[in-house]
NUDO-712630 format. One line per 10 residues: number of its first residue (from 0); for each residue x, y, z of C-alpha. Coordinates in nm, 4 decimals. Layout:
! residues N
NUM> X:Y:Z  ...
//
This chain:
! residues 354
0> -1.3026:-1.2393:-6.2169  -1.0157:-1.2570:-5.9820  -0.6612:-1.1401:-6.0519  -0.5521:-1.4116:-6.1605  -0.7621:-1.5246:-6.3383  -0.7713:-1.2221:-6.5878  -0.4280:-1.2871:-6.6226  -0.4387:-1.6345:-6.7110  -0.7250:-1.5967:-6.9384  -0.4774:-1.3267:-7.0970
10> -0.1578:-1.5826:-7.1349  -0.3574:-1.8775:-7.2410  -0.6133:-1.6814:-7.4695  -0.2950:-1.5394:-7.7130  -0.2412:-1.6215:-8.0323  0.1178:-1.4997:-7.9785  0.1759:-1.6490:-7.6168  0.3799:-1.4894:-7.3380  0.7267:-1.5173:-7.6020  0.6018:-1.4213:-7.9009
20> 0.4246:-1.5393:-8.1955  0.3213:-1.9287:-8.2483  0.3246:-2.1215:-8.5726  -0.1026:-2.2600:-8.6519  -0.0002:-2.5728:-8.5979  0.0838:-2.5092:-8.2091  0.4459:-2.5875:-8.2639  0.6299:-2.3838:-8.0051  0.7598:-2.0675:-8.1710  1.1338:-2.0912:-8.3801
30> 1.2650:-1.6808:-8.3945  1.5671:-1.6073:-8.4800  1.6600:-1.4136:-8.1736  1.5228:-1.5675:-7.8840  1.3036:-1.2892:-7.7403  1.3087:-1.1349:-7.3979  0.9642:-1.1332:-7.2087  1.0884:-0.8061:-7.0376  1.1986:-0.6557:-7.4350  0.9922:-0.3879:-7.6069
40> 0.7856:-0.4229:-7.9386  0.9443:-0.6815:-8.1822  0.9603:-0.5874:-8.5388  0.6752:-0.6193:-8.7195  0.4740:-0.6028:-8.4061  0.2201:-0.3352:-8.3900  0.2483:-0.3500:-7.9644  0.4112:-0.4897:-7.6438  0.4151:-0.8403:-7.6115  0.1815:-1.0504:-7.4371
50> 0.3888:-1.0335:-7.1159  0.3298:-0.6370:-7.0741  0.0001:-0.6627:-7.1459  -0.0881:-0.8706:-6.8858  0.1140:-0.6522:-6.6484  -0.0919:-0.3442:-6.7529  -0.3645:-0.5754:-6.6744  -0.2364:-0.6589:-6.3698  -0.1550:-0.3131:-6.2751  -0.5632:-0.1959:-6.3544
60> -0.6707:-0.4497:-6.1519  -0.4730:-0.3366:-5.8470  -0.4832:0.0276:-5.9051  -0.8385:0.0890:-6.0254  -0.7265:0.1906:-6.3757  -0.7492:0.4729:-6.5538  -0.5630:0.8088:-6.6452  -0.2511:0.8043:-6.4195  -0.4057:0.6263:-6.1792  -0.2569:0.2587:-6.2059
70> 0.0097:0.0801:-6.0094  0.0560:0.0949:-5.5569  -0.2090:0.3600:-5.4685  -0.1134:0.6309:-5.7254  0.2157:0.5067:-5.7937  0.3111:0.4867:-6.1484  0.5223:0.1077:-6.1812  0.6390:0.0504:-5.8042  0.6950:0.2417:-5.5098  0.9795:0.4826:-5.5117
80> 1.2773:0.3313:-5.3454  1.3968:0.6712:-5.1409  1.0331:0.6539:-4.9839  1.1518:0.3261:-4.8827  1.4932:0.4370:-4.7506  1.3062:0.7711:-4.5724  1.0189:0.5110:-4.4021  1.3653:0.2469:-4.2423  1.5396:0.5567:-4.1594  1.3073:0.6922:-3.9355
90> 1.1751:0.2923:-3.7949  1.5275:0.3486:-3.6730  1.5915:0.6208:-3.5667  1.2346:0.5942:-3.3626  1.3599:0.2379:-3.2292  1.6687:0.4299:-3.1315  1.4809:0.7000:-2.9196  1.2516:0.5204:-2.7637  1.5432:0.1865:-2.6746  1.7991:0.3939:-2.5404
100> 1.6666:0.6827:-2.3207  1.4566:0.6395:-2.0744  1.2678:0.8932:-1.7540  1.3202:0.7354:-1.4767  1.1016:0.8574:-1.1952  1.1422:1.0896:-0.8150  1.0559:0.7783:-0.6444  1.1619:0.4919:-0.8888  1.5190:0.3486:-0.9785  1.6006:0.2275:-1.2677
110> 1.7588:-0.1530:-1.3607  1.9653:-0.2043:-1.6375  2.0208:-0.5417:-1.7987  2.2663:-0.6173:-2.0389  2.2251:-0.8981:-2.2332  2.0111:-1.0483:-1.9381  2.2607:-1.0103:-1.6694  2.2327:-0.7135:-1.4355  2.4751:-0.4166:-1.4909  2.3969:-0.0854:-1.2753
120> 2.1327:0.0755:-1.1579  1.9767:0.4310:-1.2881  1.8623:0.7381:-1.0525  1.6073:0.9443:-1.1238  1.6216:1.1300:-1.4246  1.6714:1.0917:-1.8018  1.9491:0.8713:-1.8777  2.0550:0.6909:-2.1530  2.1836:0.3228:-2.2557  2.2453:0.0888:-2.5221
130> 1.9495:-0.0184:-2.7635  1.7055:-0.3254:-2.6850  1.7950:-0.6059:-2.7155  2.1955:-0.5381:-2.5783  2.0468:-0.3467:-2.3067  1.7479:-0.3244:-2.0786  1.5599:-0.1295:-1.8114  1.3288:-0.2015:-1.5365  1.2303:0.0226:-1.3182  1.1343:-0.0467:-0.9477
140> 0.9284:0.1803:-0.6807  1.1657:0.1997:-0.4035  0.9278:0.4733:-0.1981  0.6439:0.2661:-0.2052  0.5015:0.1269:0.1220  0.3338:-0.2309:0.0399  0.1240:-0.3961:0.3083  0.1444:-0.7983:0.3603  -0.1345:-0.8948:0.5812  -0.1471:-1.1905:0.8023
150> -0.3720:-1.4691:0.9186  -0.6540:-1.2008:0.8796  -1.0414:-1.2207:0.9611  -1.2142:-1.5773:0.9116  -0.8816:-1.7722:0.8866  -0.7633:-1.8933:1.2505  -0.3314:-1.8948:1.2679  -0.3084:-2.0561:1.6436  0.0604:-2.0063:1.7638  0.1876:-2.1667:2.0613
160> 0.2764:-1.9261:2.3564  0.5117:-1.9943:2.6274  0.3054:-2.0682:2.8874  0.1419:-2.3579:2.7023  -0.1425:-2.1958:2.5615  -0.2810:-2.1176:2.2107  -0.3340:-1.7494:2.0361  -0.5425:-1.7085:1.7670  -0.3177:-1.3790:1.5873  -0.3865:-1.1493:1.3159
170> -0.0934:-0.9021:1.2510  0.0106:-0.7124:0.9204  0.3595:-0.6310:0.7654  0.4520:-0.2597:0.5991  0.7378:-0.2994:0.3965  0.9161:-0.1185:0.0930  1.2459:-0.1783:-0.1207  1.5884:-0.0582:-0.0364  1.8037:-0.2351:-0.2900  1.6217:-0.2854:-0.6247
180> 1.9368:-0.5564:-0.7944  1.8716:-0.7626:-0.4892  1.4847:-0.7233:-0.4709  1.5054:-0.8277:-0.8226  1.7183:-1.1052:-0.8585  1.7798:-1.2732:-0.5440  1.4550:-1.3687:-0.4322  1.2027:-1.5651:-0.6972  0.8627:-1.4729:-0.5103  0.9189:-1.1657:-0.2623
190> 0.5868:-1.1948:-0.1670  0.5770:-1.5572:-0.0652  0.9046:-1.4964:0.1073  0.7712:-1.2012:0.3349  0.5181:-1.3806:0.4774  0.6930:-1.7053:0.5586  0.9742:-1.5149:0.7431  0.6355:-1.3279:0.8872  0.5595:-1.6433:1.0160  0.8164:-1.7922:1.1417
200> 0.9114:-1.4293:1.3404  0.6111:-1.4220:1.5272  0.5623:-1.7758:1.5962  0.9573:-1.7217:1.7461  0.8492:-1.4321:1.9604  0.5175:-1.5463:2.0640  0.6822:-1.8955:2.2517  0.8171:-1.6578:2.4616  0.5589:-1.4247:2.5940  0.2444:-1.5140:2.7839
210> -0.1002:-1.5171:2.6690  -0.2066:-1.2300:2.9030  0.0571:-1.0128:2.7074  -0.0043:-1.1401:2.4003  -0.3619:-1.0309:2.4708  -0.2757:-0.6881:2.6189  0.0739:-0.5537:2.7671  0.3372:-0.7072:2.5652  0.2026:-0.6221:2.2332  0.4211:-0.3408:2.1298
220> 0.6836:-0.5950:2.2702  0.5692:-0.8543:2.0663  0.5979:-0.6243:1.7427  0.9306:-0.4482:1.7891  1.1277:-0.7849:1.8225  0.9340:-0.9362:1.5356  1.0393:-0.6501:1.2696  1.3780:-0.6669:1.3972  1.3688:-1.0891:1.3483  1.2547:-1.0419:0.9892
230> 1.4916:-0.7265:0.9403  1.7648:-0.9509:1.0051  1.6772:-1.2630:0.8260  1.5431:-1.1059:0.5192  1.9017:-0.9179:0.5116  2.0902:-1.2873:0.5619  1.8791:-1.3466:0.2006  2.0507:-1.1081:0.0601  1.6688:-0.9670:-0.0573  1.6879:-0.5640:-0.0453
240> 1.3598:-0.5656:0.1426  1.3143:-0.2897:0.4645  1.0625:-0.3987:0.7314  0.8827:-0.0646:0.8024  0.6795:-0.1932:1.1092  0.4312:-0.4818:1.1872  0.1403:-0.4164:1.3801  -0.0726:-0.6647:1.5733  -0.4331:-0.7163:1.4372  -0.5786:-0.9648:1.6430
250> -0.4681:-1.1283:1.9217  -0.7641:-1.3898:2.0972  -0.7627:-1.7189:2.2036  -0.9290:-1.9774:1.9283  -1.2753:-1.9462:1.8574  -1.4128:-2.2527:2.1038  -1.2870:-2.0672:2.4259  -1.3085:-1.7576:2.3074  -1.6320:-1.6417:2.5175  -1.4832:-1.7758:2.8164
260> -1.2045:-1.5801:2.8294  -1.4393:-1.2750:2.7228  -1.6240:-1.3541:3.0650  -1.3473:-1.4140:3.2480  -1.1551:-1.0516:3.1529  -1.4790:-0.8827:3.2444  -1.4893:-1.0448:3.5410  -1.1463:-0.9487:3.5903  -1.1880:-0.5995:3.4809  -1.5324:-0.5647:3.6998
270> -1.3132:-0.6614:3.9819  -1.0138:-0.4264:3.9054  -1.2585:-0.1272:3.9125  -1.4063:-0.2208:4.2638  -1.0366:-0.2241:4.3645  -0.9936:0.0799:4.2569  -1.2917:0.2320:4.4158  -1.1909:0.0807:4.7538  -0.8430:0.1835:4.7063  -0.9433:0.5543:4.6211
280> -1.2048:0.5393:4.9083  -0.9117:0.4469:5.1502  -0.6978:0.7724:4.9920  -0.9792:1.0267:5.1068  -1.0234:0.9089:5.4621  -0.6567:0.8883:5.4780  -0.6102:1.2285:5.3388  -0.8984:1.3663:5.5624  -0.7578:1.1902:5.8979  -0.3975:1.3516:5.8493
290> -0.5815:1.6555:5.7965  -0.7451:1.6141:6.1158  -0.4491:1.5727:6.2800  -0.2646:1.8510:6.1447  -0.4614:2.0291:6.2790  -0.4873:1.9326:6.6382  -0.1435:1.9640:6.5945  -0.1390:2.3042:6.5630  -0.4010:2.3847:6.8387  -0.2157:2.1409:7.0812
300> 0.0911:2.4284:7.0263  -0.1019:2.6835:7.1424  -0.2657:2.5194:7.3959  0.0374:2.4826:7.5718  0.1372:2.8538:7.4719  -0.2053:2.9744:7.6943  -0.3783:2.6671:7.8448  -0.6735:2.8773:7.9858  -0.7348:3.0726:7.6746  -0.7072:2.8232:7.4767
310> -0.9746:2.5993:7.6864  -1.2393:2.9188:7.6653  -1.1599:2.9087:7.3447  -1.2478:2.6068:7.2986  -1.5630:2.5575:7.4937  -1.7060:2.7944:7.2860  -1.6126:2.6658:6.9659  -1.8304:2.3775:7.0675  -2.1154:2.5374:7.2036  -2.1477:2.7442:6.9995
320> -2.1964:2.3510:6.7257  -2.4373:2.2866:7.0185  -2.6114:2.5701:7.0748  -2.5922:2.6481:6.6620  -2.9909:2.5045:6.5384  -3.1759:2.5840:6.9027  -3.3952:2.8020:7.0358  -3.2306:3.0485:7.2921  -3.3800:3.2816:7.5913  -3.1541:3.6166:7.6407
330> -3.1958:3.6629:8.0828  -3.0894:4.0567:8.0870  -3.1143:4.0702:8.5084  -3.2072:3.8387:8.7929  -3.5685:3.8427:8.8173  -3.6226:3.9735:8.5101  -3.7276:3.7595:8.2120  -3.7384:3.9377:7.9066  -3.7718:3.7339:7.5441  -3.6507:3.8108:7.2498
340> -3.7292:3.6109:6.9274  -3.3839:3.4783:6.8150  -3.5031:3.1822:6.6260  -3.7363:3.3551:6.4159  -3.4940:3.6425:6.3319  -3.2684:3.3739:6.2619  -3.4877:3.2734:5.9729  -3.5155:3.5964:5.8454  -3.1916:3.6844:5.7660  -3.1176:3.3450:5.6974
350> -3.4365:3.3378:5.4324  -3.2972:3.6675:5.2867  -3.4749:3.9615:5.5203  -3.8228:3.7767:5.4537
//
């Protein structure tokens, strides 16, 4: 039986009714003075009125009845108003503490909005503001380096170069936030804005470069020019964004002609390799000739100083080079042939005395 069913049964089953005793015929009672349902026992009545009995039944149903237990969670009757007051005070204190004290990290800045509009920027540390909803704080990380990738692998982003060629470019933009106020309130979608500005700047710079330059030697210059162009455009938007750098990760011809370009590039590298080898050999021969010419000049100077001695010396050196590997016979006197085995002796000396 539910609480309301029990209360209804007590009210309607009591012959006295909730407002006192009635007549046996069912007519409404006619007391001399109107009896209050909140009053205590009436004169001539042994106990309280029916409403008191209904309250007792209700408290027994909610609190479990018995002894001193009854009421709300063990309290007798209604809860103490002082407990409700202390609870409200604790809630208000906690709400004020959480909504007015803000801890800003070392890499963050806090943007304070007063009634929905920008008011000021909080530096790192602990700061106080007016309670919410009068003022609220949004923390923005101004030290984090963010990246935006354009023309990722698998999707072609073809651009026209200055020599009327198509090139497939993929690049990465690194950036961070330098002004939280402008970043939050001047741009509706910062990521999309950066993508559009980066693509526009890249197309403008590539349009002034050649295909060969964009694929190789001009890449550092293209990256620097795109970064500067992006920064100028974002500053004109008051975006609060600082471009840290641009990196080209891909600069290739379209897929339809990529194989042919690779073959041409390989042939050019091979030709350059042959050219470098020929240049190196030519330099070697030239250096050798210059060395021989320098040595001849020194000999010629000595020849001019002493022609006879120089001729004899040159003769001996030449004969030494010619006869070095030939067998030799030494003749000591006319008519006497004294043979000395010079070649075996020389071979023995050259072989280490064996």
